[in-house]
C-alpha positions in Angstrom: -41.1 -26.8 -1.6 -42.9 -25.7 1.1 -41.9 -22.9 3.5 -40.3 -23.4 6.4 -42.4 -21.4 9.4 -40.7 -20.2 12.0 -42.3 -18.9 15.0 -43.1 -15.2 15.5 -42.5 -14.1 18.6 -43.2 -11.3 20.7 -41.1 -8.3 19.8 -38.2 -7.9 21.8 -39.0 -4.1 23.7 -35.4 -3.5 24.2 -34.6 -4.7 20.1 -38.0 -2.4 19.6 -37.4 0.7 21.0 -33.9 0.7 19.1 -35.7 0.2 15.3 -38.7 3.1 16.3 -36.1 5.3 17.7 -33.1 5.6 15.2 -34.5 3.6 11.8 -31.8 5.2 10.2 -28.9 3.7 12.4 -30.4 0.3 13.0 -27.8 -2.6 12.6 -26.9 -4.3 9.4 -25.4 -7.3 9.5 -23.1 -8.8 6.9 -22.5 -12.5 6.6 -19.4 -13.6 4.4 -19.8 -17.7 3.7 -18.4 -19.3 0.7 -18.2 -23.7 0.5 -21.0 -25.4 2.8 -22.3 -21.9 3.5 -25.4 -23.0 2.2 -26.2 -25.1 5.3 -25.0 -22.8 7.8 -27.0 -20.2 6.4 -30.2 -22.2 6.6 -29.3 -23.1 10.3 -28.8 -19.3 10.9 -31.8 -18.1 9.7 -33.9 -20.7 10.5 -32.9 -19.9 14.0 -33.3 -15.8 13.9 -37.1 -14.2 14.4 -37.7 -12.2 11.5 -39.0 -8.5 13.7 -35.2 -7.9 15.0 -34.9 -5.2 13.0 -31.9 -5.9 11.6 -30.9 -5.9 8.4 -29.3 -9.0 6.9 -26.7 -8.7 3.9 -25.4 -12.1 2.9 -22.5 -12.0 0.8 -21.1 -16.1 -0.5 -18.8 -16.5 -3.4 -20.9 -17.9 -6.4 -19.5 -18.8 -9.8 -19.1 -15.6 -12.2 -21.1 -17.4 -14.8 -24.2 -19.6 -13.1 -28.0 -17.9 -12.6 -27.5 -18.4 -8.3 -31.1 -19.2 -6.9 -29.8 -18.4 -3.7 -32.8 -16.0 -2.5 -35.1 -18.8 -3.4 -33.1 -21.4 -0.9 -33.1 -18.7 2.0 -36.6 -17.8 1.8 -38.1 -21.4 2.9 -36.3 -20.6 5.8 -37.2 -17.7 6.5 -40.2 -15.4 6.8 -38.3 -12.3 6.3 -38.3 -11.1 2.8 -35.5 -12.6 0.6 -34.3 -10.6 -2.6 -31.6 -10.3 -4.5 -29.4 -7.4 -4.6 -29.6 -4.6 -6.6 -27.9 -1.5 -7.5 -29.1 1.8 -5.2 -31.2 -0.5 -3.3 -32.3 1.1 0.1 -31.7 -1.3 2.9 -34.7 -1.6 5.2 -34.7 -3.7 8.7 -36.2 -7.2 8.7 -34.8 -7.8 5.2 -32.4 -10.7 4.0 -30.1 -9.0 0.7 -28.4 -11.7 -1.1 -24.8 -10.9 -3.3 -25.6 -11.2 -6.7 -23.3 -13.5 -9.2 -20.1 -11.7 -10.8 -20.6 -8.6 -8.5 -18.9 -6.7 -5.9 -21.5 -5.2 -3.0 -20.9 -2.4 -0.6 -23.1 0.2 0.6 -23.4 3.8 1.5 -25.7 5.7 3.3 -27.7 2.6 4.0 -28.4 2.1 -0.2 -26.2 -0.9 -2.1 -24.4 0.0 -5.6 -23.3 -3.0 -7.5 -19.8 -3.1 -9.2 -18.0 -5.3 -11.6 -15.0 -7.0 -10.7 -11.8 -6.1 -12.4 -11.1 -9.9 -12.9 -14.1 -12.1 -13.3 -12.2 -14.9 -11.9 -9.2 -13.7 -10.5 -8.4 -13.3 -6.9 -11.8 -10.9 -5.3 -12.6 -11.0 -1.8 -16.4 -9.9 -2.3 -16.7 -10.4 1.9 -13.9 -8.0 2.7 -15.3 -5.6 0.2 -18.4 -5.1 1.6 -17.7 -5.7 5.5 -15.0 -2.6 5.2 -17.6 -0.3 3.4 -20.0 -1.4 6.0 -17.7 -0.3 9.2 -17.5 2.7 7.2 -20.9 3.4 6.3 -22.7 2.0 9.7 -19.6 2.5 12.3 -20.3 1.1 15.3 -23.8 -0.3 14.2 -21.9 -2.8 11.8 -22.2 -6.5 12.4 -19.8 -9.3 10.5 -20.3 -12.5 11.1 -17.9 -15.5 9.2 -19.6 -18.9 8.8 -18.3 -21.7 6.7 -15.9 -21.6 3.8 -12.1 -22.1 2.4 -9.4 -19.5 2.2 -9.4 -16.4 4.5 -11.4 -13.8 2.4 -13.4 -11.6 5.6 -10.3 -11.4 7.4 -9.5 -8.0 6.9 -13.1 -7.0 6.5 -14.1 -7.9 10.5 -10.9 -6.1 11.3 -12.5 -3.4 9.5 -15.5 -3.7 11.8 -14.1 -4.2 14.7 -12.0 -1.1 15.0 -15.1 0.8 14.8 -16.4 -0.7 17.6 -18.4 -3.3 15.3 -19.4 -6.4 16.4 -17.7 -9.7 15.3 -19.7 -13.5 15.4 -17.9 -16.3 13.7 -19.3 -20.0 13.3 -16.9 -22.1 15.4 -14.7 -24.1 13.0 -15.4 -27.5 14.6 -18.9 -26.8 13.4 -18.4 -25.3 9.9 -17.8 -27.8 7.1 -14.8 -25.9 5.6 -13.0 -24.2 8.6 -10.6 -22.2 6.9 -12.2 -18.7 6.9 -13.6 -19.2 10.2 -10.1 -20.3 11.8 -8.0 -17.1 9.9 -10.7 -14.6 11.2 -10.7 -16.3 14.6 -6.4 -15.6 14.2 -7.4 -12.5 13.1 -9.4 -10.4 16.4 -10.5 -11.0 19.2 -13.8 -12.7 18.5 -17.2 -11.3 20.4 -19.0 -14.9 19.8 -17.9 -17.9 18.6 -20.6 -20.4 18.4 -22.0 -23.0 15.8 -24.6 -21.4 12.9 -27.6 -22.4 14.9 -26.3 -20.4 18.0 -25.7 -17.2 16.3 -28.6 -15.6 16.3 -29.4 -15.9 20.1 -26.0 -14.8 21.2 -26.0 -11.6 18.5 -29.5 -10.3 19.9 -29.0 -11.0 23.7 -25.4 -8.8 23.0 -27.4 -6.0 20.9 -30.1 -6.2 23.9 -27.1 -5.3 26.7 -25.6 -2.5 24.6 -26.4 0.6 24.7 -27.5 2.6 21.6 -25.3 3.1 19.0 -23.9 6.8 18.5 -25.3 8.2 22.4 -22.2 8.5 24.5 -23.5 8.8 27.9 -21.5 11.1 29.9 -19.8 9.7 32.7 -20.4 10.0 36.3 -18.5 10.0 38.8 -19.5 6.4 40.1 -18.9 5.0 36.8 -15.4 7.0 36.4 -14.6 5.2 40.1 -15.5 1.6 38.1 -13.6 3.0 35.0 -10.6 3.8 37.3 -10.3 0.5 38.4 -10.7 -1.5 35.6 -7.8 1.0 34.1 -5.9 -0.6 37.3 -6.4 -4.1 36.7 -5.4 -3.4 33.1 -2.4 -2.5 34.5 -1.3 -4.9 37.1 -1.4 -7.4 34.3 -0.6 -6.2 31.0 1.7 -3.7 32.6 0.4 -1.0 30.4 -1.4 2.2 31.8 -4.7 3.4 29.9 -5.7 6.1 32.1 -4.7 8.7 29.2 -6.8 7.0 26.5 -9.9 8.5 25.9 -12.8 7.5 28.3 -15.5 6.9 25.9 -13.6 4.8 23.5 -12.5 3.0 26.9 -16.5 3.0 27.6 -17.5 1.3 24.2 -15.0 -1.6 24.7 -16.2 -2.1 27.9 -19.8 -1.7 27.4 -19.1 -4.4 24.0 -17.6 -7.1 26.7 -20.4 -6.9 29.2 -23.0 -7.7 26.8 -21.1 -10.6 25.4 -21.1 -11.5 28.9 -24.5 -10.7 29.7 -23.7 -8.4 32.8 -25.6 -5.3 33.2 -24.0 -3.3 35.6 -20.0 -2.4 34.9 -19.2 -2.4 38.6 -20.4 -6.6 38.4 -18.0 -6.3 35.4 -15.4 -4.9 37.6 -15.5 -8.3 39.8 -15.8 -10.5 36.6 -12.3 -9.3 35.7 -11.0 -9.4 39.1 -12.0 -13.3 39.0 -11.4 -14.1 35.3 -7.5 -12.6 34.4 -8.5 -14.3 31.1 -11.1 -11.7 30.4 -8.8 -8.7 31.5 -6.2 -10.5 28.8 -9.1 -10.2 26.3 -10.3 -6.5 27.0 -6.9 -5.4 26.7 -6.3 -7.4 23.2 -9.5 -4.6 22.0 -8.2 -1.8 23.8 -5.1 -2.3 21.4 -7.1 -1.8 18.5 -4.2 -3.6 16.0 -6.2 -2.8 12.9 -3.5 -2.2 9.9 -3.3 -3.4 6.4 -0.4 -2.9 3.6 -0.4 0.8 2.0 -3.6 1.6 3.9 -5.3 5.6 2.2 -2.9 5.0 -1.1 -3.0 8.6 -1.1 -0.3 9.1 1.5 1.8 6.0 -0.1 1.4 7.8 -3.5 2.4 11.2 -2.2 5.8 10.1 -0.2 6.9 7.9 -3.3 6.0 10.9 -5.8 8.1 13.4 -4.2 8.7 13.6 -0.2 10.9 10.6 -0.2 12.4 11.7 -3.5 13.6 14.8 -2.2 15.1 12.7 1.1 16.9 11.1 -1.2 18.6 13.7 -3.2 19.6 16.0 -0.4 20.8 13.0 1.5 25.0 12.5 2.1 26.5 9.6 0.4 25.9 6.3 2.1 23.5 7.8 4.6 21.5 5.1 6.7 18.1 6.9 7.0 16.7 6.0 10.3 12.1 5.4 10.6 10.1 4.5 13.2 6.7 3.0 12.9 4.9 3.6 15.8 1.8 1.2 16.9 2.9 -1.0 14.0 0.7 -4.1 14.6 1.4 -6.7 12.8 3.6 -5.0 10.3 1.8 -4.2 7.1 2.2 -1.0 7.4 6.7 -0.7 8.6 7.0 -3.7 5.4 5.1 -1.2 2.9 7.3 1.9 4.1 9.9 -0.8 3.3 8.9 -1.2 0.1 8.3 2.0 -1.6 11.9 3.3 0.1 13.3 0.9 -1.9 11.2 1.3 -5.5 12.2 5.2 -5.0 15.5 4.2 -4.5 16.0 2.1 -7.4 14.2 4.8 -9.2 16.7 7.6 -8.6 20.0 5.0 -9.8 22.5 7.5 -7.6 24.5 4.7 -6.1 25.1 6.6 -3.3 25.1 3.7 -1.2 21.6 4.7 0.7 19.6 2.6 3.1 16.9 2.9 5.2 16.7 0.8 9.0 13.1 0.7 10.2 12.0 0.5 14.2 9.0 -0.9 14.3 7.0 -0.8 17.7 3.7 -1.3 19.1 1.8 -2.6 22.7 1.0 -6.0 21.7 3.6 -8.8 21.8 1.3 -11.6 20.1 1.1 -8.9 16.8 5.1 -8.0 17.2 5.1 -11.7 16.7 3.2 -11.8 13.9 5.2 -9.1 12.4 8.5 -10.9 12.4 7.5 -13.6 11.1 6.5 -12.0 7.9 4.0 -14.5 6.9 0.1 -12.8 5.7 -3.1 -14.5 4.2 -3.7 -14.8 0.5 -6.0 -12.2 0.5 -3.5 -8.9 1.1 -3.5 -9.7 -2.9 -6.4 -7.1 -3.1 -4.1 -4.5 -1.0 -0.7 -5.2 -2.8 -0.4 -4.9 -6.7 0.7 -8.5 -8.8 4.2 -6.6 -9.5 5.0 -6.2 -5.6 3.4 -9.1 -4.9 5.8 -11.3 -7.4 8.7 -8.4 -6.1 8.7 -8.4 -2.6 6.9 -11.7 -1.7 7.4 -15.3 -2.0 4.3 -17.7 -2.0 3.9 -20.4 0.4 1.3 -22.6 1.3 0.0 -20.4 4.3 0.0 -17.1 1.9 2.4 -15.1 1.4 6.1 -14.5 3.3 7.6 -11.3 2.6 11.0 -11.3 1.1 14.4 -11.2 3.3 15.7 -7.6 1.4 12.4 -6.3 2.6 12.8 -8.2 5.9 16.1 -7.0 7.0 15.2 -3.2 6.8 12.7 -4.0 9.3 13.6 -4.4 13.3 10.4 -5.0 15.4 10.3 -4.4 19.0 7.1 -4.5 21.3 7.6 -0.6 23.2 5.2 1.5 24.6 5.1 5.3 23.4 4.1 6.5 26.7 6.4 5.0 29.1 9.2 3.4 27.4 12.6 5.5 25.6 11.8 6.9 22.4 13.9 6.2 19.2 16.4 9.0 17.8 17.8 10.7 15.4 15.0 9.8 12.9 14.5 10.3 9.6 10.8 9.4 8.7 8.2 8.8 11.8 5.0 7.4 11.2 1.8 7.3 13.8 -1.8 6.6 12.1 -4.5 6.0 13.9 -2.9 5.9 17.3 -3.6 9.5 18.7 -7.8 9.5 18.1 -7.9 7.4 20.8 -5.8 9.2 23.5 -6.7 12.1 25.2 -5.4 16.1 23.4 -3.1 16.3 26.9 -1.5 12.9 26.0 -1.8 14.0 21.9 0.4 17.5 23.2 3.0 15.4 24.7 3.1 13.2 22.3 3.2 15.8 19.4 6.3 17.2 21.5 8.1 13.5 21.8 7.6 13.2 18.0 9.5 16.6 17.4 12.3 15.6 20.1 12.8 11.9 18.2 13.3 14.1 14.5 16.3 15.3 13.2 15.7 18.5 11.3 13.8 18.4 8.1 12.1 14.8 9.2 8.9 13.4 8.4 6.2 13.1 10.3 3.3 11.3 9.2 0.0 11.3 10.6 -3.4 9.1 10.6 -5.8 10.9 7.8 -8.1 11.4 10.5 -5.3 13.3 13.0 -4.3 16.5 13.7 -1.5 18.2 15.1 -4.2 20.1 16.8 -2.6 23.6 18.9 0.9 21.6 18.8 2.2 23.0 15.4 5.4 24.7 16.5 7.9 23.0 15.3 6.6 21.6 12.3 5.2 22.8 9.2 3.3 22.0 6.4 3.8 19.4 3.7 0.2 18.2 2.9 -2.1 19.0 5.8 -5.1 16.9 3.8 -2.6 13.9 4.0 -1.2 14.7 7.3 2.4 15.1 6.0 4.6 17.5 8.4 7.8 17.9 8.3 10.2 19.2 11.3 11.4 22.8 11.4 12.9 23.3 14.7 13.6 22.1 18.2 11.1 22.6 21.4 12.6 22.9 24.8 13.0 20.2 26.8 11.0 21.9 29.4 7.8 20.7 26.9 8.9 17.0 28.0 9.2 17.3 31.7 6.3 14.8 32.7 7.8 12.7 30.2 10.2 9.7 32.1 13.5 10.6 32.2 14.8 8.3 29.5 13.2 10.9 26.9 15.1 13.8 27.0 18.9 14.4 28.1 18.9 15.9 31.7 20.7 18.5 31.9 20.5 18.3 35.6 23.4 16.2 35.5 26.8 17.0 35.2 29.9 15.9 33.6 31.8 16.1 36.9 30.0 13.2 38.4 30.1 11.3 35.7 34.0 11.7 35.7 35.6 9.8 38.9 33.8 6.3 37.5 34.6 7.0 33.9 38.8 7.6 35.1 38.1 4.4 37.2 36.7 2.2 34.0 39.6 3.9 31.9 42.4 2.5 34.3 40.9 -1.0 34.4 41.1 -1.1 30.8 44.5 -0.2 30.6 45.2 -2.2 32.9 43.6 -5.3 31.7 45.3 -4.5 28.0 48.6 -3.8 29.6 48.8 -7.2 31.5 47.3 -9.1 28.3 49.7 -7.9 26.3 53.3 -8.3 28.8 52.8 -10.8 30.9 49.6 -13.5 29.8 50.3 -16.0 27.6 50.0 -15.7 23.7 46.6 -17.4 22.6 44.1 -17.6 19.5 40.5 -18.4 20.3 39.0 -20.6 16.7 35.8 -22.1 15.7 34.6 -25.0 15.0 36.1 -24.9 11.3 39.4 -24.0 13.2 39.3 -20.2 12.2 40.6 -17.6 14.1 38.5 -15.3 15.5 40.7 -13.4 18.2 44.6 -13.2 19.1 46.3 -12.6 22.3 49.9 -11.9 22.7 53.0 -12.3 20.4 52.1 -15.8 18.4 54.8 -15.2 15.9 56.6 -18.3 17.0 53.7 -20.5 16.7 51.3 -19.0 13.8 53.1 -17.9 10.3 50.9 -16.4 7.5 50.1 -19.3 4.3 51.2 -18.6 1.4 49.1 -17.7 -1.8 45.2 -16.6 -0.7 44.6 -14.6 3.2 43.3 -17.8 5.0 43.1 -17.5 8.8 42.6 -20.6 10.5 44.6 -22.4 12.6 45.6 -25.6 10.5 46.9 -23.1 7.6 49.0 -21.1 9.8 50.0 -23.2 12.8 54.2 -23.6 12.2 55.7 -27.4 11.1 56.2 -29.0 14.7 52.8 -28.7 15.7 49.9 -28.9 13.1 49.6 -32.7 13.8 49.3 -32.2 17.3 46.8 -29.1 17.4 44.3 -31.1 14.5 44.3 -33.9 17.1 43.8 -31.7 20.6 41.5 -29.7 18.7 39.3 -33.1 17.7 40.0 -34.3 21.2 38.8 -30.5 23.1 35.7 -30.5 20.7 34.4 -34.3 22.1 34.8 -33.1 25.3 35.3 -30.1 27.6 38.3 -31.1 29.5 41.4 -29.9 28.3 43.5 -31.1 26.4 47.4 -30.8 26.6 50.3 -31.0 24.4 53.9 -30.8 26.5 57.4 -30.2 25.1 56.4 -29.8 21.6 59.6 -28.5 19.7 58.4 -25.4 16.7 61.1 -24.2 14.3 60.7 -20.3 13.8 63.5 -19.1 12.0 65.7 -21.7 11.6 65.6 -21.5 15.6 64.1 -24.5 17.7 61.4 -23.4 20.0 59.8 -25.6 23.1 56.1 -24.8 24.0 53.7 -26.2 26.2 50.0 -26.3 24.6 46.8 -26.1 25.7 43.5 -26.2 24.4 40.1 -26.3 25.7 36.3 -25.8 24.4 34.4 -22.8 26.2 30.9 -23.3 27.4 30.7 -19.8 28.9 30.2 -17.1 28.8 27.3 -17.2 26.4 29.4 -14.8 24.0 31.9 -17.5 23.4 30.2 -20.7 24.1 30.9 -23.0 21.9 34.3 -21.9 20.4 38.1 -23.4 21.4 40.7 -21.2 22.9 44.7 -22.5 22.3 47.0 -21.0 25.0 50.8 -21.6 23.8 53.1 -21.4 27.3 56.9 -20.9 26.0 59.3 -22.9 27.7 63.1 -21.2 28.3 65.3 -24.5 28.3 63.8 -27.9 26.7 63.6 -31.1 29.2 66.8 -32.6 29.8 68.5 -35.1 27.7 69.9 -38.3 29.2 74.2 -38.1 29.4 76.8 -40.4 30.5 76.6 -43.6 28.4 79.3 -43.5 26.1 80.3 -42.6 22.8 78.3 -46.1 21.4 75.5 -45.4 23.4 75.4 -42.0 21.6 75.9 -43.2 18.2 72.6 -45.7 19.2 70.6 -43.1 20.2 71.3 -41.1 17.7 70.3 -43.8 15.2 67.2 -44.7 16.9 66.4 -40.6 16.8 67.0 -40.8 13.1 64.6 -43.2 12.7 62.1 -42.2 14.4 61.9 -39.5 12.6 62.0 -40.7 9.4 58.7 -42.7 10.8 57.3 -39.4 12.0 58.1 -37.8 8.5 56.8 -41.0 6.8 53.3 -40.3 8.9 53.4 -36.6 8.8 53.6 -37.1 4.4 51.0 -39.8 4.8 48.9 -37.5 6.8 49.2 -34.4 4.1 47.8 -37.3 1.6 45.2 -37.6 4.1 44.4 -34.0 4.4 44.1 -33.5 0.6 42.0 -36.0 -0.1 40.0 -34.8 3.0 39.7 -31.3 1.0 38.5 -32.5 -2.0 36.3 -34.7 -1.1 35.1 -31.3 0.8 35.2 -29.5 -2.8 33.4 -32.3 -4.4 30.6 -32.0 -1.6 30.2 -28.2 -1.9 30.1 -28.4 -5.5 27.0 -31.5 -4.9 25.4 -28.8 -2.4 25.5 -26.3 -5.0 23.5 -28.6 -7.2 21.4 -29.4 -4.9 20.5 -25.6 -4.0 19.8 -25.0 -7.7 17.6 -28.3 -7.5 16.1 -26.8 -4.3 15.5 -23.5 -6.3 14.1 -25.3 -9.2 11.5 -26.9 -6.5 10.5 -24.3 -5.0 9.5 -22.4 -8.3 7.5 -26.0 -8.7 5.8 -25.4 -5.4 4.9 -21.8 -6.2 3.5 -22.5 -9.3 1.6 -25.3 -7.5 0.3 -23.4 -5.1 -0.9 -20.5 -7.8 -2.7 -23.7 -9.2 -3.6 -24.8 -5.9 -5.4 -21.3 -5.5 -7.1 -21.1 -8.4 -8.3 -25.0 -8.2 -9.2 -23.4 -4.8 -12.0 -20.8 -5.8 -13.1 -23.6 -8.6 -14.1 -25.7 -6.2 -15.6 -22.9 -3.7 -17.7 -22.4 -6.9 -18.8 -25.7 -7.9 -19.8 -26.4 -4.3 -22.3 -23.7 -4.5 -23.4 -25.0 -7.7 -23.3 -28.5 -6.6 -25.7 -27.2 -3.6 -28.3 -25.4 -5.7 -28.2 -28.1 -8.4 -28.9 -30.5 -6.0 -31.9 -28.9 -4.2 -33.3 -28.0 -7.8 -32.7 -32.5 -8.7 -34.6 -32.5 -5.4 -37.4 -30.3 -6.7 -37.7 -32.0 -9.6 -37.9 -35.6 -8.4 -40.3 -34.2 -5.7 -42.8 -32.7 -8.6 -42.1 -35.9 -10.8 -43.3 -37.8 -7.8 -46.3 -36.3 -7.5 -47.3 -35.6 -10.9 -46.3 -39.7 -11.1 -48.8 -40.2 -8.4 -51.3 -37.5 -9.7 -51.2 -39.7 -13.3 -51.9 -42.8 -11.6 -54.7 -41.7 -9.5 -57.0 -40.6 -12.2 -57.1 -44.2 -13.8 -56.3 -42.6 -16.7 -53.7 -44.6 -19.1 -51.5 -41.9 -20.7 -48.8 -42.9 -23.1 -46.1 -39.8 -23.7 -44.3 -39.6 -27.2 -41.5 -37.4 -28.3 -41.3 -35.5 -32.1 -39.7 -38.5 -33.7 -43.1 -40.9 -32.5 -40.5 -42.5 -29.9 -41.7 -43.5 -26.6 -40.7 -40.6 -24.0 -42.9 -41.8 -20.6 -46.3 -44.0 -19.7 -48.3 -44.5 -16.7 -49.1 -47.8 -14.9 -52.4 -47.9 -16.5 -51.1 -47.8 -20.0 -49.8 -51.4 -19.6 -52.7 -52.8 -19.7 -53.4 -51.3 -23.3 -50.0 -51.0 -24.9 -47.5 -54.1 -25.2 -44.9 -51.4 -23.2 -42.2 -51.8 -20.7 -39.3 -49.7 -19.1 -36.8 -50.7 -21.2 -39.2 -49.6 -24.5 -38.6 -45.9 -23.6 -37.1 -44.2 -26.5 -38.2 -47.7 -29.0 -40.3 -46.3 -31.9 -44.4 -46.8 -30.9 -44.9 -48.1 -34.0 -43.0 -50.9 -32.8 -45.4 -51.5 -29.9 -48.7 -54.0 -30.1 -51.5 -53.1 -29.2 -55.0 -54.7 -28.1 -56.7 -52.1 -29.7 -58.4 -52.6 -32.8 -57.9 -49.3 -34.0 -55.4 -49.6 -38.1 -55.2 -46.0 -38.1 -53.6 -45.3 -34.7 -49.8 -44.2 -36.1 -51.6 -42.3 -39.0 -53.3 -40.5 -36.7 -50.5 -39.6 -34.4 -48.7 -38.4 -37.3 -51.5 -35.9 -38.2 -51.7 -34.7 -34.8 -47.8 -33.6 -35.4 -48.5 -32.5 -39.0 -51.8 -30.2 -37.7 -51.4 -29.2 -34.4 -55.2 -30.6 -33.7 -56.4 -33.0 -31.4 -58.0 -35.9 -32.5 -60.6 -37.9 -30.5 -61.8 -41.6 -31.1 -63.3 -44.6 -29.6 -62.3 -48.0 -30.3 -62.4 -51.9 -29.1 -60.2 -53.8 -27.2 -59.7 -57.8 -28.2 -60.6 -58.1 -24.9 -64.2 -56.3 -25.4 -62.8 -53.5 -23.7 -63.5 -50.1 -24.7 -61.3 -47.2 -24.9 -61.8 -43.4 -25.1 -58.6 -42.4 -27.4 -57.3 -38.6 -27.6 -54.3 -37.8 -29.0 -53.0 -33.6 -28.6 -50.2 -31.9 -29.1 -47.4 -31.9 -26.1 -46.6 -28.1 -25.4 -43.4 -27.1 -23.3 -43.9 -24.2 -21.4 -42.2 -22.3 -23.9 -45.3 -23.3 -26.1 -43.3 -25.2 -28.4 -44.6 -28.5 -29.6 -42.4 -31.4 -28.0 -44.7 -34.8 -28.9 -47.9 -36.2 -28.5 -49.8 -36.9 -25.5 -52.5 -39.8 -25.9 -54.6 -40.8 -23.3 -57.0 -44.0 -23.0 -59.8 -43.4 -20.6 -61.7 -46.9 -20.4 -65.2 -46.2 -21.7 -66.5 -49.9 -21.4 -69.0 -49.6 -18.9 -70.9 -46.6 -21.6 -70.4 -49.1 -24.4 -71.9 -51.7 -23.0 -75.0 -49.9 -22.0 -74.6 -47.7 -25.2 -75.3 -51.1 -26.9 -78.2 -52.4 -24.6 -80.2 -49.2 -25.0 -79.6 -49.0 -28.7 -81.0 -52.5 -29.0 -83.8 -51.6 -26.7 -84.4 -48.8 -28.9 -84.4 -51.3 -32.0 -86.6 -54.0 -30.0 -89.3 -50.8 -29.1 -89.4 -49.7 -33.0 -89.6 -53.1 -34.5 -92.6 -53.9 -31.6 -94.3 -50.4 -32.6 -94.0 -51.0 -36.2 -95.6 -54.3 -35.4 -98.7 -53.1 -33.6 -99.4 -50.7 -36.7 
């Protein structure tokens, strides 16, 4: 295939200066792609000039058992040199390097290194692996590009690049054949550019022209400082968070990057842009948070906590102690969950059975990150960070990835918090602050260290990031492991060191207890008075839920309620005394249908053989929020019953007495029927509960089946990606083969030499169109023995000569005539493959009729001349 010529433009002076002045620091662009990636790569490189001074490393998911031809395919669309990466290869500008199949690729000091994956067919994340190494090796000069692909590989890699202030570009998911990887990357970070693959090269070069040379942190002049302060004010007004104590160089690098994205030259113009575009303020705020984390980040730290630090704490803790931990800047929660998993493993290993537990408070500025942490759902690529044992134990598989188990989720409480101005958590046993202090000024670092000392208990553990240190604020802390930055609180600091923090950070000793006493006394009198009124003067009442369970009782309710025999049951239907059970049940049903109160007047209740009369009010509560949906039952005792009619004589009294007995009997039967109905209903409820348990069991089985199907889906997805890549390469080979076949056919036909190809069994393999005029052959005869064909040639030794050539491997040439008086020069020679193996016979038929006729005429003239010469003699 002819190489596509990319127009060579004049080299950009800015890029040229960068390339010449700092060749060792030229940007390296890591391009991650999977299914549908070949088309996106061709679009990307066909629009990328060949003299940018950048180096490109392509990481694509490849079938580990298939020999890739991706370098050859990409070489057709770019003038840059394209080659497959080899171990120890030095990365050079204006070159493209492609990962080989069944390898993991990394970069160290500008050299590529190949590693063999642990599993040849398991979950591999080569894009994440390379981009993480690129972020460490190139820092600000690392560029991550995510193109078409399935899954979430590359998400953690671009987060690492973003943390080091590198560039992140993502193909617009709408333009990608497969949008899984672009969408996952888009949701993970604030991308610098999201555009179709054809536009990404131009946008990338434009940003690099605008961005100051990496590693050249310029001093901040007064004018720039003024504009920086204005940006901090805009951030504070919109987000409510103050970045004035953050490192100015870090702020400027992020601002310069955003300026490059929007092609803004001056910082004052960017200030105006922020004022006019609140959405850009929000994006800059997200950029400054740098919310990059992962499960078990820096594994040595977690191994140290698991092997010695936490076991010692657990050993010395009293029974039923609840450990308190604070994870600051928790981002999307991976570190908090890692601590919970490690603690659970250590606690189970100790097997002390002393009722110990851990409560973790995880906080962050970013409310969106907190919401993600609360959901506890993470992409499938965490399998590279979490061991299979922990995945099986602490996670459940879902279609979107992995969900943290309830046992771990319940150990963590997430909350948005600004550690600089909001009150801290106190009485802590463990406090982690990893990779947050490095972005803050020394004064703020010192104050936060003092705050951590205040928040921790004696012998509490402080864990910092591996790139952080206590600096000069070592007072009050002792080293556990200085290399891993694990410290122990040894003594408290004076509260004066916290004077610059909000008052909520410390106990203010200037407020005396006398000022609080009057208010406390008033509160106490009010509480006692309310309790006295409820106990002596308020009517008796009970608060129940929608099932009739009693939640709260006021006053004396013994005349109306009594414990049921058997197992304790605090339900109104079981405890209500005879005479009120039916009325209360009906009233509760009515009250639950309507918020209007339901009244029961002059009800008779028997208590210890004594008849009592009571008015009952039943009402469903709608406010306040704490008791919304509950129902209150109020009992108002009547001192005397309603007066009965008198003066009707003995007969009237007798009839009334009989009528009352009859009504009582009817009422008794009604109660018995109702009781029977209740028992049947309870039986039905038990059956429904049993059915519900069976359904839950079935649901668990279905859930297990769903997890197995999800695992199979992931394997099939990985296989599908590999097949997609193989299919694209095979399609390219087929296209090359078709074109070569067309070229050969046209070449053979253009020579007008009839040609016949036979295999080793003398069966017909191929023929040219001109051969049909000599041998009676059609396309359907391909595969038939050559000896079955009828020819126009007067050549009885034809078949024998073909066999002789196959046996001797020598060429045989002969000339013979045809039945239509044509003459042909026939050449029979062996068919040799590229590996120099004999795989049949090639027969060519050259039409020499004209030459043969001239030869015959010449011979006749010669014979005639000889005859005339003899006659003269």
